[in-house]
Each structure stands twice: as structure tokens, then as C-alpha cells.
C-alpha positions, 0 to 999 in steps of 0.5 A: 642793175637789179629789178625792184617792184614798187607798190604805191598808195596815193590818198587824199590828205585826211583834212580834204574833202573826198567827193568820190569817197563821200558818194560811196559812203552814202551808197553803203546804206542802200546796199545794206552796209550801213556799218561802213562809213568814212570811205576814202578813195585813192590810187594804187600804183605798181611799177618796176624800177631798175636800180643798183640797190634797194635804197636807190630804187626807193629814191627813184620811186619817191622822186616819181611820186613827188614829181608825177604820181601824187599831187602833194597839195591834195594827196599823200603817198606811201610805198614799199619796194621789194626786189623782184 
């Protein structure tokens, strides 16, 4: 078995309201950063996975995202897996 490092980004679907992102967007002007708008807030997750190869590691990470790390009704996810 090899060890792989996965980096996962979980974000709200583009068509859903992001209250936290909206609040941060609204605060940008108060900070003198009016040029920044449409902030979206999500999660970044890193984890190690033991697998026989990269394809197996990717399948395990995808399963973890679908079953636990992302709420597929409200969120989308993407990830990268590297040996390490």
C-alpha cells in the first residue's frame, strides 16, 4: 500500500445563496476593498489515504466526498490526489 495526499475543495452550488459569502462581500467596501465582490465561502480539506495505486486512492476520496464530506444537494466538490 502507498500513501496518497488528497486536497479537497467543497463549495456551495453556484445557483444557491451563500449567506456567509454574501456577508463577507458586503464587508469588503467597509475595508476599502470595494473592487472585491461575489465572494463564495467553502471548505478545504486535506487527508491521507492508503491505497494500492492513485486510481484506487481517487475512488476512495470520491466515496468519502459523496458519503460524508459534501452535502451533494447543496454543495459540489473537486479534489486532487498525489502520492506522498
